[in-house]
Phi, psi and omega in degrees: 000157180210156179289125180297154175298341180276006177251127180247145180239151175198149179247129187217134180045044171083355183258119171274136185229146178227130180227154175256145174270348173206156174086255184300133171244102179172185178238138174244110175277128183238140172294170174310322187285318175300314183303313184302321185286316179300320185284335174295323185286002176286343177236153181302140185198175174236164172307317181295322178293324187286313182299324177300313181294306185295327180291323174300316184268329190246151182261083178218151182296141183308314184305318179287323175298311182294330172293322179287318174306306182306308180302318187283312177311317184300302184303319180298316172305313182298340171261000178077024183268354182246131170266126177259000000 
């Protein structure tokens, strides 16, 4: 899966933001967890690879990371931001 090219991300004043150039009309502001996932999706990847990368970087239980990744991916799919 990968973030669609029609979604542009940027960080300003410490806030990660994503906007679409077509389709979805809105702005997505992300916390650090969602921002990490979105940045990982700029290259083709899998949910498992994202979970592994987050587990290596953050001191959090794997179950929590898995749940967070699943929730963010579900939200991104609901707005059409991911190519599977």
